[in-house]
Biopython code that builds the backbone (N, CA, C, O; Angstrom):
import numpy as np
from Bio.PDB.StructureBuilder import StructureBuilder

atoms = [
    (1, "MET", "N", (10.578, 16.066, -0.585)),
    (1, "MET", "CA", (11.137, 14.747, -0.717)),
    (1, "MET", "C", (10.338, 13.967, -1.762)),
    (1, "MET", "O", (9.111, 14.055, -1.786)),
    (2, "LYS", "N", (10.998, 13.224, -2.602)),
    (2, "LYS", "CA", (10.355, 12.451, -3.647)),
    (2, "LYS", "C", (9.908, 11.101, -3.095)),
    (2, "LYS", "O", (10.682, 10.402, -2.442)),
    (3, "ASN", "N", (8.644, 10.738, -3.364)),
    (3, "ASN", "CA", (8.120, 9.444, -2.951)),
    (3, "ASN", "C", (8.519, 8.427, -4.014)),
    (3, "ASN", "O", (8.157, 8.583, -5.180)),
    (4, "LEU", "N", (9.262, 7.386, -3.628)),
    (4, "LEU", "CA", (9.822, 6.453, -4.593)),
    (4, "LEU", "C", (8.891, 5.320, -4.988)),
    (4, "LEU", "O", (9.141, 4.652, -5.991)),
    (5, "LEU", "N", (7.824, 5.082, -4.233)),
    (5, "LEU", "CA", (6.859, 4.027, -4.521)),
    (5, "LEU", "C", (7.500, 2.645, -4.577)),
    (5, "LEU", "O", (7.142, 1.835, -5.432)),
    (6, "ASN", "N", (8.430, 2.367, -3.689)),
    (6, "ASN", "CA", (9.071, 1.057, -3.620)),
    (6, "ASN", "C", (8.198, 0.075, -2.863)),
    (6, "ASN", "O", (7.472, 0.447, -1.942)),
    (7, "THR", "N", (8.280, -1.183, -3.263)),
    (7, "THR", "CA", (7.566, -2.251, -2.584)),
    (7, "THR", "C", (8.573, -3.188, -1.948)),
    (7, "THR", "O", (9.544, -3.597, -2.584)),
    (8, "LEU", "N", (8.337, -3.525, -0.685)),
    (8, "LEU", "CA", (9.188, -4.478, 0.017)),
    (8, "LEU", "C", (8.495, -5.832, 0.000)),
    (8, "LEU", "O", (7.385, -5.968, 0.514)),
    (9, "TYR", "N", (9.145, -6.841, -0.593)),
    (9, "TYR", "CA", (8.643, -8.204, -0.625)),
    (9, "TYR", "C", (9.367, -8.998, 0.450)),
    (9, "TYR", "O", (10.597, -9.008, 0.494)),
    (10, "VAL", "N", (8.613, -9.661, 1.316)),
    (10, "VAL", "CA", (9.214, -10.486, 2.362)),
    (10, "VAL", "C", (8.709, -11.910, 2.164)),
    (10, "VAL", "O", (7.513, -12.180, 2.273)),
    (11, "THR", "N", (9.643, -12.817, 1.870)),
    (11, "THR", "CA", (9.282, -14.202, 1.557)),
    (11, "THR", "C", (9.737, -15.197, 2.618)),
    (11, "THR", "O", (9.404, -16.380, 2.537)),
    (12, "THR", "N", (10.486, -14.738, 3.604)),
    (12, "THR", "CA", (10.988, -15.641, 4.645)),
    (12, "THR", "C", (9.881, -15.950, 5.645)),
    (12, "THR", "O", (9.387, -15.042, 6.313)),
    (13, "PRO", "N", (9.476, -17.238, 5.762)),
    (13, "PRO", "CA", (8.437, -17.582, 6.732)),
    (13, "PRO", "C", (8.878, -17.213, 8.150)),
    (13, "PRO", "O", (10.056, -17.297, 8.495)),
    (14, "GLU", "N", (7.910, -16.808, 8.948)),
    (14, "GLU", "CA", (8.127, -16.440, 10.347)),
    (14, "GLU", "C", (8.918, -15.141, 10.533)),
    (14, "GLU", "O", (9.306, -14.823, 11.658)),
    (15, "ALA", "N", (9.161, -14.395, 9.475)),
    (15, "ALA", "CA", (9.814, -13.087, 9.615)),
    (15, "ALA", "C", (8.845, -12.161, 10.349)),
    (15, "ALA", "O", (7.627, -12.306, 10.247)),
    (16, "TYR", "N", (9.404, -11.221, 11.081)),
    (16, "TYR", "CA", (8.603, -10.273, 11.847)),
    (16, "TYR", "C", (9.074, -8.870, 11.516)),
    (16, "TYR", "O", (10.251, -8.553, 11.689)),
    (17, "LEU", "N", (8.170, -8.026, 11.042)),
    (17, "LEU", "CA", (8.505, -6.649, 10.700)),
    (17, "LEU", "C", (7.995, -5.743, 11.813)),
    (17, "LEU", "O", (6.849, -5.856, 12.248)),
    (18, "ARG", "N", (8.853, -4.854, 12.260)),
    (18, "ARG", "CA", (8.453, -3.938, 13.325)),
    (18, "ARG", "C", (8.960, -2.545, 13.012)),
    (18, "ARG", "O", (9.899, -2.359, 12.238)),
    (19, "LEU", "N", (8.314, -1.575, 13.633)),
    (19, "LEU", "CA", (8.676, -0.182, 13.455)),
    (19, "LEU", "C", (9.696, 0.191, 14.517)),
    (19, "LEU", "O", (9.498, -0.075, 15.702)),
    (20, "GLU", "N", (10.773, 0.801, 14.093)),
    (20, "GLU", "CA", (11.798, 1.294, 15.019)),
    (20, "GLU", "C", (12.118, 2.720, 14.612)),
    (20, "GLU", "O", (12.906, 2.954, 13.695)),
    (21, "GLY", "N", (11.505, 3.666, 15.295)),
    (21, "GLY", "CA", (11.654, 5.068, 14.887)),
    (21, "GLY", "C", (10.990, 5.276, 13.546)),
    (21, "GLY", "O", (9.785, 5.070, 13.406)),
    (22, "GLU", "N", (11.761, 5.680, 12.569)),
    (22, "GLU", "CA", (11.259, 5.897, 11.213)),
    (22, "GLU", "C", (11.769, 4.829, 10.255)),
    (22, "GLU", "O", (11.838, 5.061, 9.048)),
    (23, "THR", "N", (12.124, 3.666, 10.779)),
    (23, "THR", "CA", (12.608, 2.567, 9.944)),
    (23, "THR", "C", (11.801, 1.299, 10.206)),
    (23, "THR", "O", (11.186, 1.138, 11.260)),
    (24, "VAL", "N", (11.822, 0.415, 9.231)),
    (24, "VAL", "CA", (11.216, -0.901, 9.357)),
    (24, "VAL", "C", (12.342, -1.890, 9.598)),
    (24, "VAL", "O", (13.286, -1.967, 8.812)),
    (25, "CYS", "N", (12.244, -2.646, 10.681)),
    (25, "CYS", "CA", (13.242, -3.672, 10.995)),
    (25, "CYS", "C", (12.653, -5.026, 10.652)),
    (25, "CYS", "O", (11.534, -5.348, 11.052)),
    (26, "ILE", "N", (13.413, -5.816, 9.908)),
    (26, "ILE", "CA", (12.995, -7.167, 9.577)),
    (26, "ILE", "C", (13.746, -8.109, 10.500)),
    (26, "ILE", "O", (14.969, -8.234, 10.436)),
    (27, "MET", "N", (12.985, -8.767, 11.356)),
    (27, "MET", "CA", (13.551, -9.684, 12.335)),
    (27, "MET", "C", (13.328, -11.117, 11.855)),
    (27, "MET", "O", (12.212, -11.490, 11.493)),
    (28, "ILE", "N", (14.392, -11.914, 11.856)),
    (28, "ILE", "CA", (14.296, -13.333, 11.515)),
    (28, "ILE", "C", (14.977, -14.096, 12.640)),
    (28, "ILE", "O", (16.144, -13.864, 12.959)),
    (29, "GLU", "N", (14.222, -15.009, 13.231)),
    (29, "GLU", "CA", (14.712, -15.769, 14.382)),
    (29, "GLU", "C", (15.236, -14.834, 15.481)),
    (29, "GLU", "O", (16.290, -15.073, 16.070)),
    (30, "LYS", "N", (14.473, -13.768, 15.739)),
    (30, "LYS", "CA", (14.744, -12.770, 16.784)),
    (30, "LYS", "C", (16.044, -11.990, 16.585)),
    (30, "LYS", "O", (16.569, -11.392, 17.525)),
    (31, "GLN", "N", (16.552, -12.002, 15.364)),
    (31, "GLN", "CA", (17.742, -11.206, 15.049)),
    (31, "GLN", "C", (17.394, -10.225, 13.932)),
    (31, "GLN", "O", (16.713, -10.576, 12.968)),
    (32, "LYS", "N", (17.874, -8.993, 14.080)),
    (32, "LYS", "CA", (17.629, -7.974, 13.060)),
    (32, "LYS", "C", (18.476, -8.297, 11.834)),
    (32, "LYS", "O", (19.705, -8.280, 11.893)),
    (33, "ARG", "N", (17.797, -8.595, 10.716)),
    (33, "ARG", "CA", (18.504, -8.960, 9.485)),
    (33, "ARG", "C", (18.561, -7.830, 8.470)),
    (33, "ARG", "O", (19.412, -7.819, 7.581)),
    (34, "MET", "N", (17.639, -6.875, 8.614)),
    (34, "MET", "CA", (17.575, -5.800, 7.627)),
    (34, "MET", "C", (16.841, -4.622, 8.236)),
    (34, "MET", "O", (15.983, -4.791, 9.102)),
    (35, "GLN", "N", (17.184, -3.434, 7.779)),
    (35, "GLN", "CA", (16.532, -2.216, 8.245)),
    (35, "GLN", "C", (16.358, -1.301, 7.039)),
    (35, "GLN", "O", (17.309, -1.054, 6.297)),
    (36, "VAL", "N", (15.130, -0.795, 6.845)),
    (36, "VAL", "CA", (14.815, 0.043, 5.689)),
    (36, "VAL", "C", (14.111, 1.302, 6.164)),
    (36, "VAL", "O", (13.168, 1.210, 6.949)),
    (37, "PRO", "N", (14.539, 2.481, 5.711)),
    (37, "PRO", "CA", (13.815, 3.709, 6.072)),
    (37, "PRO", "C", (12.363, 3.636, 5.581)),
    (37, "PRO", "O", (12.108, 3.299, 4.425)),
    (38, "LEU", "N", (11.446, 3.946, 6.446)),
    (38, "LEU", "CA", (10.030, 3.837, 6.116)),
    (38, "LEU", "C", (9.637, 4.748, 4.957)),
    (38, "LEU", "O", (8.785, 4.382, 4.147)),
    (39, "HIS", "N", (10.246, 5.927, 4.867)),
    (39, "HIS", "CA", (9.861, 6.858, 3.796)),
    (39, "HIS", "C", (10.264, 6.351, 2.404)),
    (39, "HIS", "O", (9.837, 6.925, 1.402)),
    (40, "HIS", "N", (11.065, 5.303, 2.324)),
    (40, "HIS", "CA", (11.424, 4.712, 1.028)),
    (40, "HIS", "C", (10.392, 3.704, 0.552)),
    (40, "HIS", "O", (10.449, 3.249, -0.590)),
    (41, "LEU", "N", (9.450, 3.351, 1.415)),
    (41, "LEU", "CA", (8.517, 2.273, 1.090)),
    (41, "LEU", "C", (7.108, 2.789, 0.859)),
    (41, "LEU", "O", (6.603, 3.635, 1.597)),
    (42, "TYR", "N", (6.487, 2.257, -0.183)),
    (42, "TYR", "CA", (5.111, 2.590, -0.511)),
    (42, "TYR", "C", (4.173, 1.446, -0.124)),
    (42, "TYR", "O", (3.027, 1.675, 0.263)),
    (43, "SER", "N", (4.676, 0.201, -0.235)),
    (43, "SER", "CA", (3.830, -0.947, 0.075)),
    (43, "SER", "C", (4.667, -2.143, 0.498)),
    (43, "SER", "O", (5.885, -2.177, 0.320)),
    (44, "PHE", "N", (3.971, -3.126, 1.067)),
    (44, "PHE", "CA", (4.585, -4.369, 1.517)),
    (44, "PHE", "C", (3.818, -5.527, 0.902)),
    (44, "PHE", "O", (2.589, -5.500, 0.840)),
    (45, "VAL", "N", (4.543, -6.549, 0.443)),
    (45, "VAL", "CA", (3.926, -7.799, 0.011)),
    (45, "VAL", "C", (4.564, -8.888, 0.859)),
    (45, "VAL", "O", (5.776, -9.102, 0.823)),
    (46, "LEU", "N", (3.717, -9.572, 1.624)),
    (46, "LEU", "CA", (4.197, -10.539, 2.601)),
    (46, "LEU", "C", (3.708, -11.934, 2.232)),
    (46, "LEU", "O", (2.514, -12.143, 2.015)),
    (47, "PHE", "N", (4.632, -12.884, 2.161)),
    (47, "PHE", "CA", (4.298, -14.258, 1.813)),
    (47, "PHE", "C", (4.226, -15.117, 3.065)),
    (47, "PHE", "O", (4.969, -14.911, 4.025)),
    (48, "GLU", "N", (3.324, -16.077, 3.034)),
    (48, "GLU", "CA", (3.174, -17.099, 4.063)),
    (48, "GLU", "C", (2.985, -16.498, 5.447)),
    (48, "GLU", "O", (2.103, -15.657, 5.620)),
    (49, "ASN", "N", (3.762, -16.888, 6.426)),
    (49, "ASN", "CA", (3.549, -16.482, 7.812)),
    (49, "ASN", "C", (4.423, -15.308, 8.225)),
    (49, "ASN", "O", (5.085, -15.375, 9.260)),
    (50, "VAL", "N", (4.441, -14.254, 7.455)),
    (50, "VAL", "CA", (5.188, -13.046, 7.819)),
    (50, "VAL", "C", (4.268, -12.182, 8.672)),
    (50, "VAL", "O", (3.095, -12.001, 8.344)),
    (51, "MET", "N", (4.803, -11.654, 9.763)),
    (51, "MET", "CA", (3.989, -10.883, 10.701)),
    (51, "MET", "C", (4.463, -9.437, 10.768)),
    (51, "MET", "O", (5.637, -9.141, 10.543)),
    (52, "LEU", "N", (3.519, -8.531, 11.087)),
    (52, "LEU", "CA", (3.820, -7.116, 11.302)),
    (52, "LEU", "C", (3.441, -6.747, 12.721)),
    (52, "LEU", "O", (2.459, -7.257, 13.261)),
    (53, "SER", "N", (4.213, -5.868, 13.323)),
    (53, "SER", "CA", (3.856, -5.382, 14.655)),
    (53, "SER", "C", (2.616, -4.501, 14.534)),
    (53, "SER", "O", (2.380, -3.904, 13.483)),
    (54, "PRO", "N", (1.827, -4.416, 15.598)),
    (54, "PRO", "CA", (0.657, -3.532, 15.570)),
    (54, "PRO", "C", (1.031, -2.077, 15.277)),
    (54, "PRO", "O", (0.287, -1.371, 14.596)),
    (55, "ALA", "N", (2.179, -1.627, 15.785)),
    (55, "ALA", "CA", (2.612, -0.242, 15.533)),
    (55, "ALA", "C", (2.893, -0.014, 14.056)),
    (55, "ALA", "O", (2.515, 1.023, 13.510)),
    (56, "LEU", "N", (3.550, -0.965, 13.399)),
    (56, "LEU", "CA", (3.839, -0.821, 11.970)),
    (56, "LEU", "C", (2.559, -0.893, 11.154)),
    (56, "LEU", "O", (2.392, -0.143, 10.193)),
    (57, "LEU", "N", (1.662, -1.781, 11.527)),
    (57, "LEU", "CA", (0.395, -1.903, 10.820)),
    (57, "LEU", "C", (-0.406, -0.604, 10.920)),
    (57, "LEU", "O", (-0.970, -0.139, 9.929)),
    (58, "ALA", "N", (-0.454, -0.024, 12.114)),
    (58, "ALA", "CA", (-1.172, 1.245, 12.308)),
    (58, "ALA", "C", (-0.523, 2.373, 11.518)),
    (58, "ALA", "O", (-1.220, 3.210, 10.944)),
    (59, "ARG", "N", (0.791, 2.401, 11.485)),
    (59, "ARG", "CA", (1.510, 3.448, 10.739)),
    (59, "ARG", "C", (1.261, 3.323, 9.243)),
    (59, "ARG", "O", (1.096, 4.327, 8.550)),
    (60, "CYS", "N", (1.233, 2.092, 8.747)),
    (60, "CYS", "CA", (0.937, 1.878, 7.325)),
    (60, "CYS", "C", (-0.455, 2.391, 6.985)),
    (60, "CYS", "O", (-0.649, 3.051, 5.964)),
    (61, "ALA", "N", (-1.417, 2.087, 7.840)),
    (61, "ALA", "CA", (-2.787, 2.556, 7.611)),
    (61, "ALA", "C", (-2.851, 4.077, 7.645)),
    (61, "ALA", "O", (-3.509, 4.692, 6.807)),
    (62, "LYS", "N", (-2.173, 4.682, 8.608)),
    (62, "LYS", "CA", (-2.184, 6.140, 8.755)),
    (62, "LYS", "C", (-1.537, 6.841, 7.562)),
    (62, "LYS", "O", (-2.049, 7.849, 7.074)),
    (63, "ASP", "N", (-0.401, 6.299, 7.092)),
    (63, "ASP", "CA", (0.352, 6.921, 6.006)),
    (63, "ASP", "C", (-0.160, 6.557, 4.616)),
    (63, "ASP", "O", (0.280, 7.141, 3.625)),
    (64, "GLY", "N", (-1.079, 5.604, 4.529)),
    (64, "GLY", "CA", (-1.606, 5.210, 3.231)),
    (64, "GLY", "C", (-0.766, 4.166, 2.519)),
    (64, "GLY", "O", (-0.832, 4.045, 1.296)),
    (65, "ARG", "N", (0.021, 3.414, 3.269)),
    (65, "ARG", "CA", (0.812, 2.331, 2.665)),
    (65, "ARG", "C", (-0.043, 1.074, 2.589)),
    (65, "ARG", "O", (-0.793, 0.767, 3.516)),
    (66, "THR", "N", (0.072, 0.361, 1.497)),
    (66, "THR", "CA", (-0.673, -0.872, 1.302)),
    (66, "THR", "C", (0.135, -2.053, 1.822)),
    (66, "THR", "O", (1.349, -2.118, 1.632)),
    (67, "VAL", "N", (-0.550, -2.989, 2.482)),
    (67, "VAL", "CA", (0.072, -4.232, 2.931)),
    (67, "VAL", "C", (-0.749, -5.372, 2.348)),
    (67, "VAL", "O", (-1.963, -5.436, 2.540)),
    (68, "ILE", "N", (-0.079, -6.272, 1.634)),
    (68, "ILE", "CA", (-0.750, -7.407, 0.991)),
    (68, "ILE", "C", (-0.153, -8.690, 1.537)),
    (68, "ILE", "O", (1.066, -8.838, 1.616)),
    (69, "TRP", "N", (-1.034, -9.624, 1.915)),
    (69, "TRP", "CA", (-0.586, -10.934, 2.366)),
    (69, "TRP", "C", (-0.944, -11.970, 1.302)),
    (69, "TRP", "O", (-2.067, -12.002, 0.800)),
    (70, "LEU", "N", (0.030, -12.813, 0.969)),
    (70, "LEU", "CA", (-0.162, -13.903, 0.014)),
    (70, "LEU", "C", (0.171, -15.218, 0.708)),
    (70, "LEU", "O", (0.926, -15.235, 1.680)),
    (71, "ASP", "N", (-0.394, -16.325, 0.211)),
    (71, "ASP", "CA", (0.014, -17.607, 0.776)),
    (71, "ASP", "C", (1.347, -18.016, 0.154)),
    (71, "ASP", "O", (1.894, -17.282, -0.669)),
    (72, "ARG", "N", (1.871, -19.167, 0.535)),
    (72, "ARG", "CA", (3.217, -19.530, 0.077)),
    (72, "ARG", "C", (3.321, -19.722, -1.431)),
    (72, "ARG", "O", (4.407, -19.607, -1.998)),
    (73, "SER", "N", (2.191, -20.018, -2.087)),
    (73, "SER", "CA", (2.227, -20.169, -3.543)),
    (73, "SER", "C", (1.901, -18.867, -4.270)),
    (73, "SER", "O", (1.830, -18.841, -5.499)),
    (74, "GLY", "N", (1.704, -17.788, -3.513)),
    (74, "GLY", "CA", (1.485, -16.484, -4.126)),
    (74, "GLY", "C", (0.035, -16.117, -4.333)),
    (74, "GLY", "O", (-0.261, -15.112, -4.980)),
    (75, "ARG", "N", (-0.882, -16.917, -3.794)),
    (75, "ARG", "CA", (-2.302, -16.583, -3.922)),
    (75, "ARG", "C", (-2.686, -15.511, -2.904)),
    (75, "ARG", "O", (-2.246, -15.520, -1.755)),
    (76, "PHE", "N", (-3.510, -14.603, -3.367)),
    (76, "PHE", "CA", (-3.954, -13.477, -2.534)),
    (76, "PHE", "C", (-4.716, -13.972, -1.313)),
    (76, "PHE", "O", (-5.578, -14.844, -1.425)),
    (77, "GLN", "N", (-4.395, -13.407, -0.131)),
    (77, "GLN", "CA", (-5.107, -13.720, 1.102)),
    (77, "GLN", "C", (-5.906, -12.509, 1.589)),
    (77, "GLN", "O", (-7.116, -12.603, 1.797)),
    (78, "CYS", "N", (-5.235, -11.381, 1.770)),
    (78, "CYS", "CA", (-5.930, -10.173, 2.206)),
    (78, "CYS", "C", (-5.045, -8.955, 1.965)),
    (78, "CYS", "O", (-3.869, -9.068, 1.620)),
    (79, "ARG", "N", (-5.656, -7.779, 2.160)),
    (79, "ARG", "CA", (-4.934, -6.525, 1.928)),
    (79, "ARG", "C", (-5.408, -5.474, 2.925)),
    (79, "ARG", "O", (-6.591, -5.393, 3.254)),
    (80, "LEU", "N", (-4.460, -4.674, 3.395)),
    (80, "LEU", "CA", (-4.776, -3.491, 4.202)),
    (80, "LEU", "C", (-4.548, -2.290, 3.298)),
    (80, "LEU", "O", (-3.473, -2.114, 2.724)),
    (81, "GLU", "N", (-5.579, -1.473, 3.186)),
    (81, "GLU", "CA", (-5.451, -0.263, 2.381)),
    (81, "GLU", "C", (-6.220, 0.840, 3.076)),
    (81, "GLU", "O", (-7.384, 0.660, 3.433)),
    (82, "SER", "N", (-5.585, 1.967, 3.269)),
    (82, "SER", "CA", (-6.255, 3.062, 3.967)),
    (82, "SER", "C", (-7.252, 3.734, 3.024)),
    (82, "SER", "O", (-7.212, 3.509, 1.814)),
    (83, "PRO", "N", (-8.137, 4.549, 3.571)),
    (83, "PRO", "CA", (-9.143, 5.217, 2.735)),
    (83, "PRO", "C", (-8.498, 6.036, 1.620)),
    (83, "PRO", "O", (-7.460, 6.670, 1.808)),
    (84, "VAL", "N", (-9.130, 6.003, 0.479)),
    (84, "VAL", "CA", (-8.667, 6.764, -0.670)),
    (84, "VAL", "C", (-9.365, 8.111, -0.648)),
    (84, "VAL", "O", (-10.590, 8.184, -0.563)),
    (85, "SER", "N", (-8.591, 9.161, -0.724)),
    (85, "SER", "CA", (-9.207, 10.484, -0.719)),
    (85, "SER", "C", (-9.484, 10.913, -2.153)),
    (85, "SER", "O", (-8.797, 10.499, -3.088)),
    (86, "GLY", "N", (-10.478, 11.728, -2.303)),
    (86, "GLY", "CA", (-10.822, 12.215, -3.628)),
    (86, "GLY", "C", (-12.067, 13.085, -3.554)),
    (86, "GLY", "O", (-12.686, 13.217, -2.498)),
    (87, "ASN", "N", (-12.416, 13.657, -4.652)),
    (87, "ASN", "CA", (-13.565, 14.535, -4.740)),
    (87, "ASN", "C", (-14.757, 13.728, -5.239)),
    (87, "ASN", "O", (-14.835, 13.410, -6.426)),
    (88, "ILE", "N", (-15.686, 13.393, -4.345)),
    (88, "ILE", "CA", (-16.829, 12.569, -4.710)),
    (88, "ILE", "C", (-17.713, 13.258, -5.744)),
    (88, "ILE", "O", (-18.272, 12.591, -6.615)),
    (89, "LEU", "N", (-17.848, 14.579, -5.666)),
    (89, "LEU", "CA", (-18.677, 15.292, -6.645)),
    (89, "LEU", "C", (-18.079, 15.195, -8.039)),
    (89, "LEU", "O", (-18.802, 15.036, -9.023)),
    (90, "LEU", "N", (-16.761, 15.291, -8.120)),
    (90, "LEU", "CA", (-16.091, 15.142, -9.411)),
    (90, "LEU", "C", (-16.309, 13.738, -9.960)),
    (90, "LEU", "O", (-16.619, 13.582, -11.141)),
    (91, "ARG", "N", (-16.151, 12.707, -9.117)),
    (91, "ARG", "CA", (-16.338, 11.321, -9.561)),
    (91, "ARG", "C", (-17.768, 11.092, -10.041)),
    (91, "ARG", "O", (-17.977, 10.428, -11.056)),
    (92, "GLN", "N", (-18.757, 11.632, -9.325)),
    (92, "GLN", "CA", (-20.150, 11.457, -9.728)),
    (92, "GLN", "C", (-20.406, 12.096, -11.085)),
    (92, "GLN", "O", (-21.085, 11.511, -11.928)),
    (93, "THR", "N", (-19.871, 13.282, -11.299)),
    (93, "THR", "CA", (-20.031, 13.966, -12.582)),
    (93, "THR", "C", (-19.359, 13.171, -13.704)),
    (93, "THR", "O", (-19.907, 13.065, -14.801)),
    (94, "GLN", "N", (-18.187, 12.616, -13.436)),
    (94, "GLN", "CA", (-17.497, 11.818, -14.446)),
    (94, "GLN", "C", (-18.310, 10.579, -14.821)),
    (94, "GLN", "O", (-18.410, 10.235, -15.998)),
    (95, "PHE", "N", (-18.886, 9.911, -13.827)),
    (95, "PHE", "CA", (-19.685, 8.717, -14.113)),
    (95, "PHE", "C", (-20.950, 9.071, -14.891)),
    (95, "PHE", "O", (-21.335, 8.348, -15.810)),
    (96, "ARG", "N", (-21.599, 10.179, -14.528)),
    (96, "ARG", "CA", (-22.785, 10.600, -15.271)),
    (96, "ARG", "C", (-22.431, 10.953, -16.710)),
    (96, "ARG", "O", (-23.165, 10.613, -17.637)),
    (97, "SER", "N", (-21.312, 11.632, -16.892)),
    (97, "SER", "CA", (-20.886, 12.021, -18.241)),
    (97, "SER", "C", (-20.552, 10.802, -19.088)),
    (97, "SER", "O", (-20.770, 10.809, -20.300)),
    (98, "ALA", "N", (-20.032, 9.774, -18.471)),
    (98, "ALA", "CA", (-19.674, 8.562, -19.219)),
    (98, "ALA", "C", (-20.902, 7.865, -19.788)),
    (98, "ALA", "O", (-20.797, 7.143, -20.780)),
    (99, "ASP", "N", (-22.078, 8.072, -19.168)),
    (99, "ASP", "CA", (-23.313, 7.450, -19.649)),
    (99, "ASP", "C", (-23.992, 8.243, -20.767)),
    (99, "ASP", "O", (-24.894, 7.720, -21.422)),
    (100, "LYS", "N", (-23.585, 9.478, -20.997)),
    (100, "LYS", "CA", (-24.218, 10.326, -22.005)),
    (100, "LYS", "C", (-23.512, 10.174, -23.345)),
    (100, "LYS", "O", (-22.307, 9.927, -23.396)),
    (101, "PRO", "N", (-24.270, 10.322, -24.433)),
    (101, "PRO", "CA", (-23.618, 10.293, -25.747)),
    (101, "PRO", "C", (-22.672, 11.496, -25.896)),
    (101, "PRO", "O", (-22.887, 12.559, -25.313)),
    (102, "LEU", "N", (-21.654, 11.295, -26.671)),
    (102, "LEU", "CA", (-20.674, 12.366, -26.862)),
    (102, "LEU", "C", (-21.297, 13.552, -27.593)),
    (102, "LEU", "O", (-22.137, 13.364, -28.473)),
    (103, "PHE", "N", (-20.905, 14.737, -27.243)),
    (103, "PHE", "CA", (-21.365, 15.941, -27.919)),
    (103, "PHE", "C", (-20.205, 16.922, -27.993)),
    (103, "PHE", "O", (-19.214, 16.781, -27.276)),
    (104, "TYR", "N", (-20.332, 17.903, -28.853)),
    (104, "TYR", "CA", (-19.318, 18.937, -28.958)),
    (104, "TYR", "C", (-19.984, 20.262, -29.271)),
    (104, "TYR", "O", (-21.115, 20.309, -29.755)),
    (105, "CYS", "N", (-19.278, 21.315, -28.994)),
    (105, "CYS", "CA", (-19.787, 22.658, -29.263)),
    (105, "CYS", "C", (-19.098, 23.160, -30.537)),
    (105, "CYS", "O", (-17.885, 23.029, -30.702)),
    (106, "ARG", "N", (-19.897, 23.732, -31.420)),
    (106, "ARG", "CA", (-19.330, 24.284, -32.635)),
    (106, "ARG", "C", (-19.306, 25.796, -32.524)),
    (106, "ARG", "O", (-20.295, 26.422, -32.143)),
    (107, "LYS", "N", (-18.197, 26.356, -32.852)),
    (107, "LYS", "CA", (-18.047, 27.800, -32.786)),
    (107, "LYS", "C", (-18.750, 28.444, -33.980)),
    (107, "LYS", "O", (-18.516, 28.059, -35.126)),
    (108, "ASN", "N", (-19.616, 29.430, -33.707)),
    (108, "ASN", "CA", (-20.296, 30.136, -34.812)),
    (108, "ASN", "C", (-19.313, 31.078, -35.475)),
    (108, "ASN", "O", (-18.601, 31.824, -34.803)),
    (109, "SER", "N", (-19.277, 31.040, -36.811)),
    (109, "SER", "CA", (-18.388, 31.956, -37.533)),
    (109, "SER", "C", (-19.170, 32.980, -38.279)),
    (109, "SER", "O", (-18.588, 33.837, -38.945)),
]
sb = StructureBuilder()
sb.init_structure("model")
sb.init_model(0)
sb.init_chain("A")
sb.init_seg("    ")
for serial, (resi, resn, name, xyz) in enumerate(atoms, 1):
    if name == "N":
        sb.init_residue(resn, " ", resi, " ")
    sb.init_atom(name, np.array(xyz, "f"), 0.0, 1.0, " ", f" {name:<3s}", serial, name[0])
structure = sb.get_structure()
């Protein structure tokens, strides 16, 4: 399956996002207004007083989805981001190499 890297922006104050099976339900005034398959989403950007259920928040952390909260004027408040995996030895070697002057090997003819 192809990961689409879509971001869901929620700007309605007091909206509540919850997990229902493998979908995200957007509840406004206790009524389901929208439903999106979770596998279509890579991240969430939430404005003002938008809330997430604990189950959805835990699932985002587990799956590596980013959740960003902004205030009503769009200023950054906080972000949930799961651990980034990678090869620490490779990163250390890259950083050490970046500090060394460039060199090249010449082939003897």
